[in-house]
C-alpha positions as CSV (number, residue, x, y, z in Angstrom):
1,M,6.5,18.4,15.5
2,N,9.4,16.8,17.0
3,P,9.0,13.0,16.6
4,G,12.1,12.2,18.5
5,F,14.0,10.9,15.3
6,A,17.5,12.3,15.2
7,G,18.5,10.7,12.0
8,F,20.4,7.5,11.1
9,P,23.6,7.1,12.9
10,P,26.8,7.3,10.7
11,E,27.3,3.7,11.3
12,A,24.4,2.9,9.0
13,M,26.0,4.6,6.0
14,T,29.3,3.0,6.9
15,F,27.6,-0.4,7.0
16,F,26.0,0.1,3.5
17,R,29.3,1.3,2.1
18,G,30.9,-1.8,3.2
19,L,28.1,-4.0,2.0
20,K,28.2,-2.5,-1.4
21,K,31.9,-3.7,-1.8
22,H,31.5,-6.9,0.0
23,N,28.0,-8.2,-0.8
24,T,28.5,-11.6,0.6
25,R,27.1,-13.7,3.4
26,E,30.5,-14.1,4.8
27,W,30.8,-10.4,5.2
28,F,27.3,-9.8,6.2
29,Q,26.8,-12.4,9.0
30,P,29.5,-11.2,11.3
31,R,28.0,-7.7,11.0
32,K,24.4,-8.6,11.4
33,E,24.0,-7.1,14.8
34,I,25.4,-3.8,13.2
35,F,22.6,-3.9,10.7
36,E,20.0,-4.7,13.3
37,E,21.1,-1.8,15.7
38,K,22.2,0.9,13.4
39,V,20.1,0.4,10.3
40,K,16.8,-1.6,11.0
41,A,16.2,-0.1,14.4
42,P,16.5,3.5,13.4
43,M,14.4,2.7,10.2
44,L,11.7,1.3,12.4
45,D,11.7,4.3,14.6
46,L,11.5,6.6,11.5
47,V,8.6,4.4,10.0
48,T,6.8,4.6,13.2
49,A,7.1,8.4,13.4
50,I,5.9,8.9,9.9
51,M,3.0,6.7,10.5
52,R,2.0,8.8,13.5
53,R,2.0,11.9,11.3
54,A,0.4,10.1,8.5
55,A,-2.5,9.4,10.8
56,D,-3.6,13.0,10.3
57,F,-3.6,13.2,6.6
58,A,-3.7,9.5,5.3
59,P,-5.1,7.3,8.1
60,D,-5.9,4.4,5.7
61,Y,-2.3,4.0,5.0
62,V,-1.2,3.5,8.7
63,S,-0.5,-0.2,9.6
64,D,2.2,-2.2,11.4
65,P,5.4,-0.3,10.9
66,G,7.4,-3.5,10.9
67,K,5.6,-4.8,7.9
68,A,6.1,-1.7,5.9
69,I,9.9,-2.1,5.7
70,Y,11.3,-4.3,3.0
71,R,13.7,-7.1,4.0
72,I,17.4,-6.7,3.3
73,Y,17.5,-10.0,1.5
74,R,17.3,-9.9,-2.3
75,D,15.0,-12.4,-4.2
76,T,17.6,-13.8,-6.7
77,R,15.5,-16.5,-8.1
78,F,14.9,-14.8,-11.4
79,S,17.7,-12.5,-11.5
80,K,21.2,-12.7,-13.1
81,D,22.6,-10.6,-10.1
82,K,22.9,-13.2,-7.4
83,T,24.3,-10.9,-4.8
84,P,22.2,-11.8,-1.7
85,Y,21.5,-8.2,-0.1
86,K,20.1,-4.8,-1.0
87,T,22.5,-2.1,-0.5
88,H,19.7,0.3,0.7
89,I,16.7,0.1,3.1
90,A,13.2,0.8,2.1
91,A,9.6,1.1,3.2
92,I,6.2,1.2,1.5
93,F,2.9,2.4,2.9
94,M,0.0,0.9,1.2
95,P,-3.8,1.3,2.0
96,R,-4.9,-1.4,4.4
97,H,-7.3,-2.9,1.9
98,L,-4.8,-3.3,-0.9
99,E,-1.8,-5.7,-1.3
100,K,1.6,-4.4,-1.6
101,H,2.3,-3.0,-5.2
102,S,-1.4,-3.5,-6.2
103,G,-2.3,0.1,-6.0
104,A,-0.8,3.5,-5.1
105,G,1.3,3.8,-2.0
106,F,3.9,6.0,-0.4
107,Y,7.6,4.9,-0.7
108,F,11.1,6.1,0.4
109,S,14.6,4.4,0.4
110,V,17.9,5.3,2.1
111,S,21.4,4.4,0.9
112,P,24.8,6.2,1.2
113,D,24.4,7.4,-2.4
114,E,20.9,8.9,-2.3
115,I,17.4,9.1,-0.8
116,E,14.4,8.3,-3.0
117,V,11.0,9.7,-1.7
118,G,7.5,9.6,-3.3
119,G,5.0,7.3,-4.4
120,G,2.4,6.1,-6.8
121,V,1.4,3.0,-8.8
122,Y,4.6,0.9,-9.7
123,M,3.6,-2.7,-10.5
124,P,-0.2,-2.9,-10.4
125,P,-1.9,-6.3,-11.5
126,P,-3.6,-6.0,-15.0
127,E,-7.1,-5.7,-13.6
128,H,-6.2,-2.7,-11.4
129,L,-4.2,-1.1,-14.2
130,L,-7.3,-1.5,-16.3
131,A,-9.5,0.1,-13.5
132,I,-7.2,3.2,-13.2
133,R,-7.2,3.8,-16.9
134,T,-10.9,3.4,-17.3
135,Y,-11.5,5.8,-14.4
136,M,-9.1,8.2,-16.1
137,L,-11.3,8.5,-19.2
138,D,-13.8,10.8,-17.5
139,H,-11.5,12.2,-14.7
140,H,-8.3,13.0,-16.4
141,E,-8.7,16.7,-15.8
142,E,-8.9,16.3,-12.2
143,F,-5.8,14.2,-12.2
144,R,-3.9,16.6,-14.3
145,R,-4.8,19.4,-11.7
146,I,-3.6,17.1,-8.9
147,A,-0.3,16.3,-10.4
148,A,0.3,19.9,-11.5
149,A,-0.4,21.5,-8.0
150,R,2.2,24.0,-7.1
151,N,3.5,22.0,-3.8
152,V,3.6,18.9,-5.8
153,R,5.7,20.3,-8.5
154,K,7.9,22.0,-5.9
155,L,8.4,18.9,-3.7
156,L,8.2,16.1,-6.2
157,G,8.6,17.4,-9.7
158,E,7.0,16.0,-12.8
159,M,5.2,12.5,-13.0
160,T,7.4,9.8,-14.3
161,G,6.9,6.1,-15.1
162,D,6.9,3.7,-18.0
163,S,4.2,3.8,-20.9
164,V,3.3,1.6,-23.8
165,S,3.8,2.9,-27.3
166,R,0.3,2.3,-28.4
167,L,-3.2,2.9,-26.7
168,P,-4.4,-0.1,-25.1
169,K,-7.0,-2.1,-26.7
170,G,-10.6,-0.9,-26.1
171,F,-9.9,2.7,-25.4
172,P,-11.0,5.4,-27.7
173,A,-8.6,7.1,-30.2
174,N,-7.6,10.7,-30.1
175,H,-8.9,11.0,-26.5
176,P,-7.6,13.9,-24.4
177,A,-6.1,11.6,-21.9
178,D,-4.2,9.5,-24.4
179,D,-0.8,10.0,-22.7
180,L,-2.4,9.0,-19.4
181,L,-4.1,6.0,-20.7
182,R,-0.8,4.6,-22.2
183,R,0.8,4.8,-18.9
184,K,1.9,1.5,-17.0
185,Q,3.2,3.4,-14.1
186,Y,2.1,6.8,-12.4
187,L,4.9,7.9,-10.1
188,L,5.9,11.1,-8.4
189,F,9.6,10.9,-7.0
190,R,12.3,13.1,-5.7
191,T,15.9,12.2,-5.0
192,L,17.4,13.7,-2.1
193,D,21.0,14.1,-1.0
194,A,22.0,11.2,1.1
195,G,23.6,13.4,3.7
196,V,20.2,14.5,5.1
197,A,19.5,10.8,6.3
198,T,21.7,11.3,9.4
199,T,20.0,14.6,10.5
200,P,16.8,15.3,12.2
201,K,15.7,17.0,9.1
202,F,15.1,13.8,7.4
203,Y,11.8,13.0,8.9
204,R,10.4,16.3,7.9
205,E,11.6,15.8,4.3
206,I,9.8,12.5,4.1
207,A,6.6,13.3,6.0
208,G,6.1,16.7,4.3
209,R,6.3,15.1,0.8
210,F,3.9,12.4,1.8
211,E,1.4,14.7,2.8
212,V,1.6,16.6,-0.3
213,I,1.3,13.5,-2.6
214,T,-1.7,12.2,-0.7
215,P,-4.3,13.5,-3.1
216,F,-2.4,11.9,-6.0
217,L,-2.5,8.5,-4.4
218,E,-6.0,8.8,-3.3
219,F,-7.1,9.4,-6.8
220,L,-5.3,6.5,-8.3
221,N,-6.6,4.2,-5.5
222,R,-10.3,5.6,-6.0
223,P,-11.4,3.0,-8.5
224,L,-9.6,0.2,-6.6
225,S,-11.6,1.0,-3.4
226,R,-14.9,-0.2,-4.8
227,P,-15.9,-3.8,-5.1
228,G,-14.1,-5.6,-7.7
229,G,-12.2,-2.5,-8.7
230,H,-15.3,-1.3,-10.8
231,F,-17.3,1.9,-10.9
């Protein structure tokens, strides 16, 4: 399939390299038009193309492409780092019935240093994490098979994410899914060379990994798709 996305223009990477060195409003504002034309517009084209492809394998994750793209502006309210802008551009694809970060979604980001692509559960609310862990009790074997599938391992590697040191309260000790029950995050990610972002190959690299990771996301969202997140 040829989605018509030729890659980000070189000016996009030049813009981000400059922003990394001069992360101030004084530097950004005179170059905002460059950001809009060389970064944001191509990103919108790419996300739109990926959503068209995702309609075949993950239709519930297809929504407004513009809303999938993260803002360039950083939220500095609770951060010691007060630089105002992100030095990458990213997008997240969530099921339409879930809020952003409340369940498992697709994700990719682009910067001059690297590309990240993958997805999973990153910052779920406590009730959703509890639902996933509870569902895992009786379905952990299926989950391990999904995460260990050959194409998943080849394109995305091993599952990553933070875990707690002790089994959460209320879960049985010595359960065969102990390692999965202690997880706070369930993530599959691959880092790609930044150079691919400016080539037509970039679309295929993202869309192909999204298709492979779909069963992983669907499993994690399964307990969240039922009323109240219960089953």
